[in-house]
C-alpha positions as CSV (number, residue, x, y, z in Angstrom):
1,X,1.3,19.9,26.1
2,X,0.9,23.1,24.7
3,X,-2.7,24.7,25.1
4,X,-3.8,27.4,23.0
5,X,-7.1,29.3,22.6
6,X,-8.3,30.1,19.3
7,X,-11.7,31.6,17.7
8,X,-13.5,30.6,14.7
9,X,-11.2,31.2,11.6
10,X,-8.1,31.7,13.4
11,X,-5.1,29.3,12.6
12,X,-2.1,27.3,14.6
13,X,0.8,26.9,12.4
14,X,3.0,24.0,13.0
15,X,6.5,24.3,11.4
16,X,6.8,25.6,7.8
17,X,4.1,23.7,6.1
18,X,1.4,22.6,8.5
19,X,-1.6,24.7,9.8
20,X,-4.9,24.1,11.7
21,X,-7.9,26.2,11.3
22,X,-10.8,26.6,13.4
23,X,-13.8,26.1,11.2
24,X,-16.7,25.9,13.7
25,X,-17.4,25.9,17.4
26,X,-20.6,24.5,18.4
27,X,-21.5,23.8,22.1
28,X,-19.2,20.7,23.1
29,X,-17.7,20.3,19.3
30,X,-15.1,22.0,17.4
31,X,-14.7,21.4,13.7
32,X,-11.1,22.1,12.5
33,X,-9.2,21.9,9.0
34,X,-5.9,20.7,8.7
35,X,-3.5,21.7,5.8
36,X,-0.4,19.7,5.3
37,X,1.5,18.4,2.7
38,X,0.2,14.9,1.3
39,X,3.2,13.1,2.7
40,X,2.2,14.0,6.1
41,X,-0.5,11.5,7.3
42,X,-3.3,12.9,9.3
43,X,-5.6,10.7,11.2
44,X,-8.2,10.9,14.0
45,X,-6.7,9.1,17.1
46,X,-9.3,6.4,17.0
47,X,-8.5,5.6,13.5
48,X,-4.8,5.8,14.1
49,X,-5.2,3.4,17.2
50,X,-7.0,0.7,15.2
51,X,-4.5,1.2,12.3
52,X,-1.8,0.6,14.7
53,X,-3.6,-2.5,16.2
54,X,-4.1,-4.1,12.6
55,X,-0.4,-3.5,11.8
56,X,1.0,-5.2,15.2
57,X,-1.7,-8.2,14.6
58,X,-0.6,-8.6,11.1
59,X,3.1,-8.4,12.3
60,X,2.6,-10.9,15.0
61,X,0.8,-13.6,13.0
62,X,2.4,-16.5,11.1
63,X,1.8,-16.6,7.4
64,X,0.0,-19.4,6.1
65,X,1.8,-20.9,3.1
66,X,0.2,-23.2,0.6
67,X,1.6,-26.7,0.3
68,X,3.4,-27.0,-2.9
69,X,5.0,-30.4,-3.9
70,X,7.6,-29.8,-6.3
71,X,8.5,-33.1,-7.0
72,X,5.2,-34.3,-8.4
73,X,4.5,-34.4,-12.1
């Protein structure tokens, strides 16, 4: 893990097209801004974990298909 110190309005650059800006520092909270292409998905960790959990549950579930009787007229 890379650990960096930054002050308000300073940035961290990731690759050629992602930057993280420190917006505000208040006691035990830091507000950051992330500038990334729309093709890069950015989530808070707890949201990412919830999405991953829902996707896993959906992939493991068996689909419930309606009963269709093609022989009835």
